[in-house]
C-alpha positions as CSV (number, residue, x, y, z in Angstrom):
1,M,154.2,82.7,-19.7
2,A,157.5,84.3,-18.9
3,E,155.7,87.5,-17.9
4,I,153.5,85.7,-15.5
5,A,156.4,83.8,-14.0
6,G,158.2,87.1,-13.5
7,K,155.2,88.5,-11.7
8,V,155.0,85.4,-9.5
9,Q,158.7,85.7,-8.6
10,R,158.4,89.4,-7.8
11,L,155.3,88.9,-5.7
12,L,156.8,85.9,-3.9
13,S,160.0,87.9,-3.2
14,E,158.1,90.8,-1.8
15,L,156.0,88.5,0.4
16,N,159.1,86.7,1.7
17,Q,160.9,90.0,2.5
18,R,157.9,91.5,4.3
19,S,157.3,88.2,6.1
20,A,160.9,88.1,7.4
21,K,160.6,91.7,8.5
22,E,157.4,91.2,10.4
23,L,158.7,88.1,12.1
24,K,161.8,90.1,13.3
25,L,159.6,93.0,14.5
26,A,157.2,90.6,16.3
27,R,160.1,88.9,18.1
28,W,161.6,92.3,19.0
29,S,158.3,93.5,20.4
30,H,157.8,90.2,22.3
31,W,161.2,90.4,24.0
32,L,160.9,94.1,24.7
33,N,157.6,93.4,26.4
34,I,159.2,90.5,28.4
35,C,162.1,92.8,29.4
36,A,159.8,95.5,30.5
37,M,157.9,93.1,32.7
38,L,161.1,91.6,34.2
39,L,162.5,95.0,34.8
40,T,159.3,96.0,36.6
41,L,159.5,93.0,38.8
42,I,163.2,93.4,39.5
43,T,162.9,97.1,40.4
44,T,159.9,96.4,42.6
45,G,161.9,93.8,44.5
46,A,164.8,96.2,44.8
47,A,162.6,98.9,46.2
48,V,161.1,96.4,48.7
49,A,164.5,94.9,49.7
50,Y,166.1,98.4,50.1
51,G,163.1,99.6,52.2
52,I,163.5,96.6,54.6
53,F,167.1,97.4,55.4
54,P,167.7,99.5,58.5
55,N,169.1,103.0,58.1
56,H,167.7,103.2,54.5
57,S,167.2,106.5,52.8
58,S,163.5,107.2,52.2
59,Q,164.4,109.3,49.1
60,V,166.2,106.3,47.6
61,T,163.3,104.0,48.4
62,A,160.9,106.5,46.9
63,G,163.0,106.8,43.8
64,L,163.2,103.0,43.4
65,A,159.5,102.8,43.9
66,L,158.9,105.2,41.0
67,V,160.8,103.0,38.5
68,P,158.3,100.1,38.2
69,G,155.4,102.4,37.7
70,G,157.3,104.4,35.1
71,I,158.2,101.2,33.2
72,S,154.6,99.9,33.4
73,L,153.3,103.2,32.2
74,L,155.7,103.3,29.3
75,A,154.9,99.7,28.3
76,T,151.1,100.3,28.6
77,S,151.3,103.6,26.7
78,L,153.4,102.1,23.9
79,K,151.0,99.0,23.9
80,L,154.0,96.6,23.5
81,E,151.9,93.4,23.8
82,T,149.3,94.6,21.3
83,R,152.1,95.7,18.8
84,C,153.7,92.2,19.2
85,N,150.4,90.6,18.4
86,W,149.8,92.9,15.4
87,H,153.2,92.0,13.9
88,Y,152.6,88.3,14.5
89,R,149.1,88.6,12.9
90,R,150.7,90.3,9.8
91,Y,153.4,87.7,9.7
92,Y,150.9,84.8,9.7
93,A,148.8,86.5,7.0
94,L,151.8,87.0,4.8
95,S,152.8,83.4,5.4
96,A,149.4,82.3,4.2
97,L,149.8,84.2,1.0
98,I,153.2,82.7,0.4
99,R,151.6,79.2,0.9
100,T,148.9,80.1,-1.5
101,I,151.5,80.9,-4.2
102,E,153.8,78.0,-3.5
103,I,151.3,75.3,-2.8
104,E,147.7,76.1,-3.8
105,L,148.3,77.8,-7.2
106,P,149.1,75.5,-10.1
107,E,152.6,75.3,-11.5
108,T,151.7,77.9,-14.2
109,P,149.2,80.2,-12.6
110,T,146.9,82.5,-14.6
111,Q,147.0,86.3,-14.6
112,D,143.7,86.3,-12.6
113,Q,145.1,84.0,-9.9
114,I,148.1,86.3,-9.4
115,V,145.9,89.3,-9.4
116,A,143.8,87.6,-6.7
117,V,146.8,87.1,-4.5
118,S,148.0,90.6,-5.1
119,T,144.6,92.0,-4.3
120,S,144.5,89.9,-1.1
121,L,147.9,91.5,-0.1
122,G,146.5,95.0,-0.8
123,K,143.4,94.3,1.3
124,L,145.6,92.9,4.1
125,D,147.7,96.1,4.1
126,V,144.6,98.3,4.3
127,D,142.9,96.2,7.0
128,L,145.9,95.9,9.2
129,E,146.8,99.6,8.7
130,S,143.4,100.6,10.0
131,V,143.9,98.3,13.0
132,W,147.2,100.0,13.6
133,E,145.7,103.5,13.4
134,K,142.7,102.5,15.6
135,D,144.4,100.4,18.3
136,L,148.2,101.1,18.2
137,S,148.9,104.7,17.3
138,L,149.6,107.1,20.1
139,D,146.5,109.2,20.7
140,W,147.7,112.8,21.3
141,K,144.2,114.3,20.8
142,K,143.4,114.1,24.5
143,F,146.3,116.5,25.2
144,Q,145.1,119.2,22.7
145,K,143.2,122.2,23.8
146,N,139.5,122.1,23.1
147,D,138.3,125.4,21.7
């Protein structure tokens, strides 16, 4: 019994740590995405406002006009919104496993019940890692020379 209780505590501790980390990363990704959008709007407005003024420098206007496109390209290339959603998806899945342990399992779970939760965690890791590799990793293959 003490052995199973120790396993439950270790699994719950791991889930809580990982859940807190994913929530932090999700929030950072969210705010980074919001800041990129706001910076794009602000720099677009600055370029337009500067271009309206008489005696403006066309070089400065052109430089200001490049900034929003650069920010948008960076945000799109890094897939900030998709990363944010991925971290939130992982956070919610980890939270569901925590609820399973804390609420759905009996006070003294069996070894099989703990193994089932641990197996679910492993499957979650594999599934979300494949999503990361497929949808979120930077694809440098298109820049390689084809022989």
